[in-house]
All heavy atoms as TSV, in Angstrom:
chain	resi	resn	atom	element	x	y	z
A	1	MET	N	N	98.986	-21.180	-73.534
A	1	MET	CA	C	99.192	-20.130	-72.455
A	1	MET	C	C	100.657	-19.708	-72.407
A	1	MET	O	O	101.553	-20.525	-72.476
A	1	MET	CB	C	98.770	-20.731	-71.136
A	1	MET	CG	C	98.807	-19.716	-70.001
A	1	MET	SD	S	98.093	-20.527	-68.532
A	1	MET	CE	C	98.655	-19.404	-67.346
A	2	ALA	N	N	100.903	-18.446	-72.331
A	2	ALA	CA	C	102.220	-17.874	-72.309
A	2	ALA	C	C	102.829	-18.011	-70.919
A	2	ALA	O	O	102.109	-18.107	-69.920
A	2	ALA	CB	C	102.229	-16.413	-72.707
A	3	LYS	N	N	104.124	-18.128	-70.881
A	3	LYS	CA	C	104.870	-18.211	-69.615
A	3	LYS	C	C	104.752	-16.846	-68.913
A	3	LYS	O	O	104.800	-15.818	-69.586
A	3	LYS	CB	C	106.319	-18.570	-69.815
A	3	LYS	CG	C	106.525	-19.970	-70.267
A	3	LYS	CD	C	108.005	-20.280	-70.337
A	3	LYS	CE	C	108.240	-21.722	-70.758
A	3	LYS	NZ	N	109.678	-22.048	-70.757
A	4	THR	N	N	104.604	-16.886	-67.609
A	4	THR	CA	C	104.551	-15.696	-66.809
A	4	THR	C	C	105.463	-15.807	-65.619
A	4	THR	O	O	105.777	-16.903	-65.195
A	4	THR	CB	C	103.129	-15.355	-66.344
A	4	THR	OG1	O	102.641	-16.436	-65.515
A	4	THR	CG2	C	102.187	-15.129	-67.527
A	5	ILE	N	N	105.858	-14.679	-65.068
A	5	ILE	CA	C	106.576	-14.636	-63.772
A	5	ILE	C	C	105.832	-13.699	-62.813
A	5	ILE	O	O	105.205	-12.707	-63.267
A	5	ILE	CB	C	108.044	-14.149	-63.994
A	5	ILE	CG1	C	108.099	-12.818	-64.699
A	5	ILE	CG2	C	108.790	-15.168	-64.769
A	5	ILE	CD1	C	109.519	-12.195	-64.789
A	6	VAL	N	N	105.977	-14.065	-61.550
A	6	VAL	CA	C	105.398	-13.083	-60.510
A	6	VAL	C	C	106.539	-12.369	-59.847
A	6	VAL	O	O	107.469	-12.967	-59.302
A	6	VAL	CB	C	104.558	-13.876	-59.449
A	6	VAL	CG1	C	104.034	-13.022	-58.388
A	6	VAL	CG2	C	103.438	-14.688	-60.138
A	7	VAL	N	N	106.463	-11.046	-59.987
A	7	VAL	CA	C	107.590	-10.193	-59.457
A	7	VAL	C	C	107.036	-9.422	-58.251
A	7	VAL	O	O	105.963	-8.854	-58.197
A	7	VAL	CB	C	108.000	-9.209	-60.558
A	7	VAL	CG1	C	109.106	-8.294	-60.039
A	7	VAL	CG2	C	108.452	-9.923	-61.827
A	8	LYS	N	N	107.880	-9.385	-57.214
A	8	LYS	CA	C	107.494	-8.648	-55.959
A	8	LYS	C	C	108.525	-7.535	-55.706
A	8	LYS	O	O	109.703	-7.792	-55.787
A	8	LYS	CB	C	107.443	-9.593	-54.775
A	8	LYS	CG	C	107.103	-8.897	-53.422
A	8	LYS	CD	C	107.015	-9.949	-52.304
A	8	LYS	CE	C	106.587	-9.255	-51.044
A	8	LYS	NZ	N	106.464	-10.157	-49.970
A	9	GLN	N	N	108.028	-6.374	-55.342
A	9	GLN	CA	C	108.909	-5.273	-55.023
A	9	GLN	C	C	109.361	-5.459	-53.573
A	9	GLN	O	O	108.528	-5.471	-52.668
A	9	GLN	CB	C	108.243	-3.917	-55.188
A	9	GLN	CG	C	109.105	-2.770	-54.927
A	9	GLN	CD	C	108.480	-1.428	-55.176
A	9	GLN	OE1	O	107.417	-1.374	-55.780
A	9	GLN	NE2	N	109.104	-0.373	-54.676
A	10	ILE	N	N	110.642	-5.492	-53.306
A	10	ILE	CA	C	111.175	-5.664	-52.022
A	10	ILE	C	C	111.984	-4.452	-51.479
A	10	ILE	O	O	112.396	-4.445	-50.332
A	10	ILE	CB	C	112.121	-6.926	-51.891
A	10	ILE	CG1	C	113.234	-6.789	-52.906
A	10	ILE	CG2	C	111.313	-8.199	-52.138
A	10	ILE	CD1	C	114.287	-7.855	-52.735
A	11	GLY	N	N	112.231	-3.481	-52.341
A	11	GLY	CA	C	112.970	-2.290	-51.991
A	11	GLY	C	C	112.280	-1.035	-52.292
A	11	GLY	O	O	111.421	-0.984	-53.179
A	12	SER	N	N	112.581	0.062	-51.611
A	12	SER	CA	C	111.910	1.258	-51.809
A	12	SER	C	C	112.646	2.133	-52.814
A	12	SER	O	O	113.898	2.101	-52.944
A	12	SER	CB	C	111.935	2.062	-50.467
A	12	SER	OG	O	111.507	3.380	-50.653
A	13	PRO	N	N	111.884	2.831	-53.659
A	13	PRO	CA	C	112.519	3.710	-54.645
A	13	PRO	C	C	113.051	5.045	-54.103
A	13	PRO	O	O	113.645	5.812	-54.885
A	13	PRO	CB	C	111.431	3.913	-55.695
A	13	PRO	CG	C	110.196	3.796	-54.971
A	13	PRO	CD	C	110.445	2.764	-53.896
A	14	ILE	N	N	112.876	5.265	-52.821
A	14	ILE	CA	C	113.306	6.481	-52.254
A	14	ILE	C	C	114.848	6.531	-52.288
A	14	ILE	O	O	115.566	5.555	-52.020
A	14	ILE	CB	C	112.883	6.647	-50.742
A	14	ILE	CG1	C	111.303	6.663	-50.724
A	14	ILE	CG2	C	113.467	7.767	-50.032
A	14	ILE	CD1	C	110.793	6.580	-49.317
A	15	ARG	N	N	115.410	7.685	-52.737
A	15	ARG	CA	C	116.851	7.934	-52.815
A	15	ARG	C	C	117.531	7.051	-53.835
A	15	ARG	O	O	118.704	6.625	-53.708
A	15	ARG	CB	C	117.548	7.806	-51.469
A	15	ARG	CG	C	117.067	8.878	-50.457
A	15	ARG	CD	C	117.790	8.727	-49.130
A	15	ARG	NE	N	119.246	8.863	-49.307
A	15	ARG	CZ	C	120.121	8.565	-48.362
A	15	ARG	NH1	N	119.757	8.125	-47.205
A	15	ARG	NH2	N	121.343	8.734	-48.591
A	16	ARG	N	N	116.812	6.659	-54.865
A	16	ARG	CA	C	117.297	5.807	-55.978
A	16	ARG	C	C	117.303	6.740	-57.288
A	16	ARG	O	O	116.532	7.659	-57.321
A	16	ARG	CB	C	116.455	4.630	-56.229
A	16	ARG	CG	C	116.344	3.648	-55.134
A	16	ARG	CD	C	117.637	2.916	-54.955
A	16	ARG	NE	N	117.531	2.001	-53.799
A	16	ARG	CZ	C	118.506	1.374	-53.230
A	16	ARG	NH1	N	119.729	1.536	-53.740
A	16	ARG	NH2	N	118.350	0.580	-52.215
A	17	PRO	N	N	118.155	6.435	-58.173
A	17	PRO	CA	C	118.226	7.195	-59.460
A	17	PRO	C	C	116.863	7.124	-60.182
A	17	PRO	O	O	116.131	6.127	-60.096
A	17	PRO	CB	C	119.320	6.530	-60.269
A	17	PRO	CG	C	120.171	5.816	-59.219
A	17	PRO	CD	C	119.261	5.379	-58.160
A	18	GLU	N	N	116.626	8.133	-60.946
A	18	GLU	CA	C	115.375	8.222	-61.687
A	18	GLU	C	C	115.164	7.007	-62.665
A	18	GLU	O	O	114.062	6.620	-62.897
A	18	GLU	CB	C	115.298	9.545	-62.471
A	18	GLU	CG	C	113.973	9.856	-63.073
A	18	GLU	CD	C	112.851	9.960	-62.081
A	18	GLU	OE1	O	113.051	10.527	-60.987
A	18	GLU	OE2	O	111.739	9.554	-62.485
A	19	LYS	N	N	116.307	6.516	-63.209
A	19	LYS	CA	C	116.232	5.429	-64.153
A	19	LYS	C	C	115.623	4.177	-63.422
A	19	LYS	O	O	114.808	3.442	-64.021
A	19	LYS	CB	C	117.567	5.151	-64.688
A	19	LYS	CG	C	117.586	4.118	-65.809
A	19	LYS	CD	C	118.927	4.026	-66.453
A	19	LYS	CE	C	118.965	2.969	-67.577
A	19	LYS	NZ	N	120.280	2.869	-68.191
A	20	GLN	N	N	116.062	3.973	-62.186
A	20	GLN	CA	C	115.559	2.830	-61.447
A	20	GLN	C	C	114.059	3.011	-61.075
A	20	GLN	O	O	113.270	2.082	-61.109
A	20	GLN	CB	C	116.374	2.575	-60.155
A	20	GLN	CG	C	117.787	2.168	-60.457
A	20	GLN	CD	C	118.672	1.947	-59.260
A	20	GLN	OE1	O	118.182	2.060	-58.163
A	20	GLN	NE2	N	119.914	1.656	-59.493
A	21	ARG	N	N	113.661	4.215	-60.704
A	21	ARG	CA	C	112.279	4.470	-60.496
A	21	ARG	C	C	111.391	4.222	-61.667
A	21	ARG	O	O	110.341	3.629	-61.624
A	21	ARG	CB	C	112.069	5.890	-60.042
A	21	ARG	CG	C	112.601	6.254	-58.676
A	21	ARG	CD	C	112.424	7.716	-58.378
A	21	ARG	NE	N	113.055	8.101	-57.173
A	21	ARG	CZ	C	112.444	8.727	-56.211
A	21	ARG	NH1	N	111.141	9.080	-56.295
A	21	ARG	NH2	N	113.118	9.056	-55.120
A	22	ALA	N	N	111.909	4.679	-62.824
A	22	ALA	CA	C	111.130	4.495	-64.129
A	22	ALA	C	C	111.038	2.977	-64.441
A	22	ALA	O	O	110.028	2.565	-65.000
A	22	ALA	CB	C	111.862	5.198	-65.239
A	23	THR	N	N	112.066	2.237	-64.153
A	23	THR	CA	C	112.019	0.773	-64.399
A	23	THR	C	C	110.959	0.110	-63.521
A	23	THR	O	O	110.159	-0.728	-64.024
A	23	THR	CB	C	113.418	0.146	-64.152
A	23	THR	OG1	O	114.339	0.751	-64.935
A	23	THR	CG2	C	113.386	-1.386	-64.473
A	24	LEU	N	N	110.852	0.556	-62.303
A	24	LEU	CA	C	109.773	0.045	-61.401
A	24	LEU	C	C	108.411	0.330	-61.970
A	24	LEU	O	O	107.493	-0.529	-62.031
A	24	LEU	CB	C	109.940	0.630	-60.014
A	24	LEU	CG	C	110.915	-0.076	-59.091
A	24	LEU	CD1	C	111.001	0.730	-57.735
A	24	LEU	CD2	C	110.570	-1.465	-58.778
A	25	ILE	N	N	108.247	1.551	-62.401
A	25	ILE	CA	C	106.928	1.972	-62.937
A	25	ILE	C	C	106.636	1.211	-64.160
A	25	ILE	O	O	105.523	0.778	-64.508
A	25	ILE	CB	C	106.935	3.508	-63.178
A	25	ILE	CG1	C	106.932	4.249	-61.830
A	25	ILE	CG2	C	105.682	3.916	-63.996
A	25	ILE	CD1	C	107.160	5.712	-61.903
A	26	GLY	N	N	107.642	0.935	-65.006
A	26	GLY	CA	C	107.496	0.189	-66.259
A	26	GLY	C	C	107.079	-1.256	-65.921
A	26	GLY	O	O	106.352	-1.874	-66.767
A	27	LEU	N	N	107.478	-1.789	-64.791
A	27	LEU	CA	C	107.074	-3.114	-64.408
A	27	LEU	C	C	105.671	-3.122	-63.734
A	27	LEU	O	O	105.184	-4.181	-63.503
A	27	LEU	CB	C	108.095	-3.757	-63.437
A	27	LEU	CG	C	109.448	-4.096	-64.003
A	27	LEU	CD1	C	110.422	-4.459	-62.910
A	27	LEU	CD2	C	109.301	-5.247	-64.979
A	28	GLY	N	N	105.151	-1.945	-63.511
A	28	GLY	CA	C	103.841	-1.836	-62.860
A	28	GLY	C	C	103.860	-1.834	-61.353
A	28	GLY	O	O	102.910	-2.124	-60.664
A	29	LEU	N	N	105.084	-1.593	-60.792
A	29	LEU	CA	C	105.252	-1.555	-59.308
A	29	LEU	C	C	105.546	-0.144	-58.868
A	29	LEU	O	O	106.176	0.624	-59.592
A	29	LEU	CB	C	106.399	-2.501	-58.893
A	29	LEU	CG	C	106.291	-3.931	-59.343
A	29	LEU	CD1	C	107.595	-4.653	-59.089
A	29	LEU	CD2	C	105.194	-4.622	-58.579
A	30	ASN	N	N	105.088	0.216	-57.687
A	30	ASN	CA	C	105.371	1.534	-57.154
A	30	ASN	C	C	105.380	1.635	-55.653
A	30	ASN	O	O	105.761	2.601	-55.062
A	30	ASN	CB	C	104.512	2.597	-57.718
A	30	ASN	CG	C	103.010	2.361	-57.299
A	30	ASN	OD1	O	102.656	1.333	-56.838
A	30	ASN	ND2	N	102.162	3.270	-57.655
A	31	LYS	N	N	104.903	0.555	-54.954
A	31	LYS	CA	C	104.923	0.564	-53.507
A	31	LYS	C	C	105.447	-0.811	-52.960
A	31	LYS	O	O	105.381	-1.792	-53.670
A	31	LYS	CB	C	103.468	0.728	-52.966
A	31	LYS	CG	C	102.891	2.130	-53.312
A	31	LYS	CD	C	101.617	2.376	-52.597
A	31	LYS	CE	C	101.150	3.781	-52.932
A	31	LYS	NZ	N	99.820	4.045	-52.366
A	32	MET	N	N	105.960	-0.719	-51.747
A	32	MET	CA	C	106.584	-1.865	-51.202
A	32	MET	C	C	105.635	-3.077	-51.075
A	32	MET	O	O	104.519	-2.931	-50.888
A	32	MET	CB	C	107.080	-1.504	-49.792
A	32	MET	CG	C	108.243	-0.545	-49.757
A	32	MET	SD	S	109.800	-1.241	-50.287
A	32	MET	CE	C	110.065	-2.481	-48.989
A	33	ASN	N	N	106.214	-4.280	-51.274
A	33	ASN	CA	C	105.507	-5.566	-51.179
A	33	ASN	C	C	104.379	-5.778	-52.188
A	33	ASN	O	O	103.563	-6.609	-51.979
A	33	ASN	CB	C	104.975	-5.753	-49.747
A	33	ASN	CG	C	106.110	-5.752	-48.748
A	33	ASN	OD1	O	107.142	-6.423	-48.978
A	33	ASN	ND2	N	105.935	-5.047	-47.657
A	34	ARG	N	N	104.299	-4.950	-53.213
A	34	ARG	CA	C	103.354	-5.171	-54.305
A	34	ARG	C	C	103.874	-6.302	-55.183
A	34	ARG	O	O	105.085	-6.459	-55.369
A	34	ARG	CB	C	103.084	-3.980	-55.140
A	34	ARG	CG	C	102.483	-2.776	-54.370
A	34	ARG	CD	C	101.026	-2.648	-54.815
A	34	ARG	NE	N	100.354	-1.680	-54.011
A	34	ARG	CZ	C	99.854	-0.477	-54.436
A	34	ARG	NH1	N	100.041	-0.215	-55.704
A	34	ARG	NH2	N	99.266	0.298	-53.618
A	35	THR	N	N	102.934	-7.072	-55.710
A	35	THR	CA	C	103.281	-8.126	-56.645
A	35	THR	C	C	102.586	-7.877	-57.980
A	35	THR	O	O	101.479	-7.241	-58.045
A	35	THR	CB	C	102.885	-9.502	-56.149
A	35	THR	OG1	O	101.482	-9.532	-55.871
A	35	THR	CG2	C	103.624	-9.881	-54.862
A	36	LYS	N	N	103.156	-8.382	-59.065
A	36	LYS	CA	C	102.645	-8.238	-60.373
A	36	LYS	C	C	102.953	-9.458	-61.172
A	36	LYS	O	O	104.116	-9.912	-61.155
A	36	LYS	CB	C	103.280	-6.922	-61.001
A	36	LYS	CG	C	102.662	-6.526	-62.286
A	36	LYS	CD	C	101.405	-5.747	-62.071
A	36	LYS	CE	C	100.951	-5.131	-63.361
A	36	LYS	NZ	N	99.779	-4.311	-63.191
A	37	GLU	N	N	101.998	-9.951	-61.908
A	37	GLU	CA	C	102.214	-11.088	-62.797
A	37	GLU	C	C	102.447	-10.560	-64.222
A	37	GLU	O	O	101.693	-9.822	-64.784
A	37	GLU	CB	C	101.038	-12.030	-62.800
A	37	GLU	CG	C	101.290	-13.263	-63.609
A	37	GLU	CD	C	100.124	-14.250	-63.455
A	37	GLU	OE1	O	99.246	-14.118	-62.657
A	37	GLU	OE2	O	100.196	-15.262	-64.245
A	38	LEU	N	N	103.650	-10.863	-64.712
A	38	LEU	CA	C	104.084	-10.288	-65.978
A	38	LEU	C	C	104.429	-11.438	-66.979
A	38	LEU	O	O	104.867	-12.511	-66.533
A	38	LEU	CB	C	105.330	-9.365	-65.797
A	38	LEU	CG	C	105.162	-8.234	-64.805
A	38	LEU	CD1	C	106.527	-7.670	-64.465
A	38	LEU	CD2	C	104.288	-7.171	-65.426
A	39	GLU	N	N	104.314	-11.123	-68.246
A	39	GLU	CA	C	104.730	-12.069	-69.295
A	39	GLU	C	C	106.244	-12.310	-69.211
A	39	GLU	O	O	106.954	-11.321	-69.103
A	39	GLU	CB	C	104.259	-11.555	-70.707
A	39	GLU	CG	C	104.429	-12.572	-71.754
A	39	GLU	CD	C	103.834	-12.067	-73.078
A	39	GLU	OE1	O	103.099	-11.122	-73.063
A	39	GLU	OE2	O	104.097	-12.690	-74.075
A	40	ASP	N	N	106.652	-13.473	-69.427
A	40	ASP	CA	C	108.103	-13.815	-69.315
A	40	ASP	C	C	108.764	-13.617	-70.668
A	40	ASP	O	O	108.824	-14.471	-71.517
A	40	ASP	CB	C	108.334	-15.234	-68.893
A	40	ASP	CG	C	109.742	-15.569	-68.522
A	40	ASP	OD1	O	110.579	-14.598	-68.511
A	40	ASP	OD2	O	110.059	-16.727	-68.234
A	41	THR	N	N	109.213	-12.369	-70.922
A	41	THR	CA	C	109.890	-11.986	-72.111
A	41	THR	C	C	111.291	-11.496	-71.807
A	41	THR	O	O	111.610	-11.151	-70.701
A	41	THR	CB	C	109.113	-10.847	-72.855
A	41	THR	OG1	O	109.073	-9.699	-72.015
A	41	THR	CG2	C	107.692	-11.234	-73.196
A	42	PRO	N	N	112.191	-11.461	-72.805
A	42	PRO	CA	C	113.544	-10.983	-72.565
A	42	PRO	C	C	113.538	-9.566	-72.032
A	42	PRO	O	O	114.387	-9.230	-71.185
A	42	PRO	CB	C	114.217	-11.079	-73.935
A	42	PRO	CG	C	113.457	-12.188	-74.614
A	42	PRO	CD	C	112.040	-12.052	-74.189
A	43	SER	N	N	112.658	-8.698	-72.548
A	43	SER	CA	C	112.630	-7.294	-72.058
A	43	SER	C	C	112.254	-7.210	-70.585
A	43	SER	O	O	112.835	-6.412	-69.845
A	43	SER	CB	C	111.761	-6.448	-72.917
A	43	SER	OG	O	110.439	-6.918	-72.834
A	44	VAL	N	N	111.284	-7.963	-70.168
A	44	VAL	CA	C	110.888	-7.943	-68.781
A	44	VAL	C	C	112.019	-8.581	-67.910
A	44	VAL	O	O	112.320	-7.964	-66.843
A	44	VAL	CB	C	109.548	-8.746	-68.535
A	44	VAL	CG1	C	109.248	-8.865	-67.061
A	44	VAL	CG2	C	108.402	-8.010	-69.266
A	45	ARG	N	N	112.601	-9.631	-68.332
A	45	ARG	CA	C	113.739	-10.181	-67.607
A	45	ARG	C	C	114.870	-9.210	-67.445
A	45	ARG	O	O	115.497	-9.096	-66.423
A	45	ARG	CB	C	114.245	-11.473	-68.277
A	45	ARG	CG	C	113.335	-12.647	-68.154
A	45	ARG	CD	C	113.458	-13.263	-66.751
A	45	ARG	NE	N	112.665	-14.499	-66.709
A	45	ARG	CZ	C	112.776	-15.401	-65.796
A	45	ARG	NH1	N	113.745	-15.276	-64.849
A	45	ARG	NH2	N	112.030	-16.450	-65.767
A	46	GLY	N	N	115.121	-8.451	-68.500
A	46	GLY	CA	C	116.125	-7.471	-68.449
A	46	GLY	C	C	115.896	-6.330	-67.489
A	46	GLY	O	O	116.777	-5.863	-66.780
A	47	MET	N	N	114.640	-5.952	-67.424
A	47	MET	CA	C	114.227	-4.881	-66.413
A	47	MET	C	C	114.393	-5.428	-65.031
A	47	MET	O	O	114.893	-4.683	-64.155
A	47	MET	CB	C	112.776	-4.496	-66.677
A	47	MET	CG	C	112.589	-3.681	-67.996
A	47	MET	SD	S	110.872	-3.475	-68.381
A	47	MET	CE	C	110.476	-2.139	-67.334
A	48	VAL	N	N	113.963	-6.675	-64.782
A	48	VAL	CA	C	114.097	-7.236	-63.455
A	48	VAL	C	C	115.544	-7.391	-63.094
A	48	VAL	O	O	115.929	-7.075	-61.935
A	48	VAL	CB	C	113.355	-8.607	-63.403
A	48	VAL	CG1	C	113.693	-9.339	-62.116
A	48	VAL	CG2	C	111.888	-8.404	-63.517
A	49	ASN	N	N	116.409	-7.856	-64.035
A	49	ASN	CA	C	117.812	-8.003	-63.713
A	49	ASN	C	C	118.546	-6.681	-63.544
A	49	ASN	O	O	119.654	-6.659	-62.914
A	49	ASN	CB	C	118.517	-8.795	-64.905
A	49	ASN	CG	C	118.087	-10.249	-64.852
A	49	ASN	OD1	O	117.664	-10.769	-63.868
A	49	ASN	ND2	N	118.131	-10.892	-66.026
A	50	SER	N	N	118.002	-5.588	-64.053
A	50	SER	CA	C	118.691	-4.310	-63.879
A	50	SER	C	C	118.453	-3.731	-62.500
A	50	SER	O	O	119.210	-2.807	-62.086
A	50	SER	CB	C	118.252	-3.330	-64.931
A	50	SER	OG	O	116.863	-2.935	-64.763
A	51	ILE	N	N	117.441	-4.174	-61.752
A	51	ILE	CA	C	117.197	-3.679	-60.387
A	51	ILE	C	C	116.979	-4.867	-59.449
A	51	ILE	O	O	115.962	-4.946	-58.738
A	51	ILE	CB	C	115.949	-2.713	-60.360
A	51	ILE	CG1	C	114.725	-3.404	-61.073
A	51	ILE	CG2	C	116.330	-1.364	-60.998
A	51	ILE	CD1	C	113.476	-2.562	-60.949
A	52	PRO	N	N	117.891	-5.764	-59.290
A	52	PRO	CA	C	117.800	-6.907	-58.414
A	52	PRO	C	C	117.654	-6.562	-56.976
A	52	PRO	O	O	117.149	-7.369	-56.193
A	52	PRO	CB	C	118.978	-7.804	-58.705
A	52	PRO	CG	C	119.998	-6.814	-59.145
A	52	PRO	CD	C	119.276	-5.724	-59.928
A	53	HIS	N	N	118.147	-5.388	-56.595
A	53	HIS	CA	C	118.079	-4.965	-55.182
A	53	HIS	C	C	116.693	-4.387	-54.874
A	53	HIS	O	O	116.403	-4.170	-53.617
A	53	HIS	CB	C	119.121	-3.924	-54.933
A	53	HIS	CG	C	119.114	-2.729	-55.857
A	53	HIS	ND1	N	119.536	-2.868	-57.179
A	53	HIS	CD2	C	118.697	-1.510	-55.720
A	53	HIS	CE1	C	119.333	-1.692	-57.767
A	53	HIS	NE2	N	118.848	-0.813	-56.871
A	54	LEU	N	N	115.827	-4.176	-55.817
A	54	LEU	CA	C	114.476	-3.632	-55.569
A	54	LEU	C	C	113.378	-4.665	-55.809
A	54	LEU	O	O	112.277	-4.478	-55.269
A	54	LEU	CB	C	114.209	-2.404	-56.463
A	54	LEU	CG	C	115.157	-1.213	-56.224
A	54	LEU	CD1	C	114.831	-0.100	-57.264
A	54	LEU	CD2	C	115.046	-0.694	-54.832
A	55	VAL	N	N	113.596	-5.636	-56.642
A	55	VAL	CA	C	112.554	-6.610	-56.928
A	55	VAL	C	C	113.130	-8.076	-56.918
A	55	VAL	O	O	114.308	-8.291	-56.943
A	55	VAL	CB	C	111.963	-6.435	-58.365
A	55	VAL	CG1	C	111.267	-5.088	-58.458
A	55	VAL	CG2	C	113.007	-6.589	-59.475
A	56	THR	N	N	112.245	-9.003	-56.756
A	56	THR	CA	C	112.529	-10.440	-56.726
A	56	THR	C	C	111.502	-11.198	-57.476
A	56	THR	O	O	110.335	-10.777	-57.490
A	56	THR	CB	C	112.718	-10.958	-55.287
A	56	THR	OG1	O	113.183	-12.283	-55.389
A	56	THR	CG2	C	111.446	-10.954	-54.512
A	57	ILE	N	N	111.924	-12.312	-58.105
A	57	ILE	CA	C	110.997	-13.111	-58.792
A	57	ILE	C	C	110.508	-14.183	-57.791
A	57	ILE	O	O	111.263	-14.951	-57.271
A	57	ILE	CB	C	111.646	-13.837	-60.012
A	57	ILE	CG1	C	112.043	-12.750	-61.050
A	57	ILE	CG2	C	110.671	-14.837	-60.657
A	57	ILE	CD1	C	112.746	-13.325	-62.246
A	58	ILE	N	N	109.185	-14.175	-57.553
A	58	ILE	CA	C	108.552	-15.112	-56.568
A	58	ILE	C	C	108.325	-16.421	-57.207
A	58	ILE	O	O	108.582	-17.523	-56.598
A	58	ILE	CB	C	107.291	-14.533	-55.978
A	58	ILE	CG1	C	107.566	-13.250	-55.216
A	58	ILE	CG2	C	106.604	-15.521	-55.109
A	58	ILE	CD1	C	106.361	-12.557	-54.730
A	59	GLU	N	N	107.733	-16.424	-58.365
A	59	GLU	CA	C	107.227	-17.658	-58.995
A	59	GLU	C	C	107.299	-17.559	-60.527
A	59	GLU	O	O	107.147	-16.482	-61.080
A	59	GLU	CB	C	105.813	-17.799	-58.606
A	59	GLU	CG	C	105.126	-19.086	-59.031
A	59	GLU	CD	C	103.662	-19.169	-58.541
A	59	GLU	OE1	O	103.226	-18.344	-57.727
A	59	GLU	OE2	O	102.972	-20.106	-59.017
A	60	GLU	N	N	107.581	-18.673	-61.111
A	60	GLU	CA	C	107.567	-18.750	-62.574
A	60	GLU	C	C	106.501	-19.762	-63.010
A	60	GLU	O	O	106.461	-20.852	-62.587
A	60	GLU	CB	C	108.930	-19.254	-63.123
A	60	GLU	CG	C	110.066	-18.289	-62.833
A	60	GLU	CD	C	111.402	-18.736	-63.364
A	60	GLU	OE1	O	111.367	-19.509	-64.354
A	60	GLU	OE2	O	112.429	-18.321	-62.853
A	61	ARG	N	N	105.582	-19.250	-63.813
A	61	ARG	CA	C	104.392	-20.100	-64.212
A	61	ARG	C	C	104.495	-20.374	-65.698
A	61	ARG	O	O	105.017	-19.555	-66.410
A	61	ARG	CB	C	103.075	-19.390	-63.926
A	61	ARG	CG	C	102.862	-19.046	-62.457
A	61	ARG	CD	C	101.558	-18.394	-62.224
A	61	ARG	NE	N	101.417	-18.006	-60.816
A	61	ARG	CZ	C	100.522	-17.193	-60.404
A	61	ARG	NH1	N	99.702	-16.571	-61.213
A	61	ARG	NH2	N	100.430	-16.927	-59.077
A	62	GLY	N	N	103.899	-21.423	-66.067
A	62	GLY	CA	C	103.780	-21.621	-67.466
A	62	GLY	C	C	104.221	-23.016	-67.871
A	62	GLY	O	O	104.147	-23.600	-68.733
């Protein structure tokens, strides 16, 4: 079984640059307090680290 992380959106994309909105959509998030279980890869970690003010890692599984 692959390692996964659970990511929760904690910030609104309103009045944010288009690049940050696109990163949220790429993670599969688009509304406040939504959670998504994603595979723990360097690309996903990079996306999460690029918008730490909008998302948080709730849990690491694996």
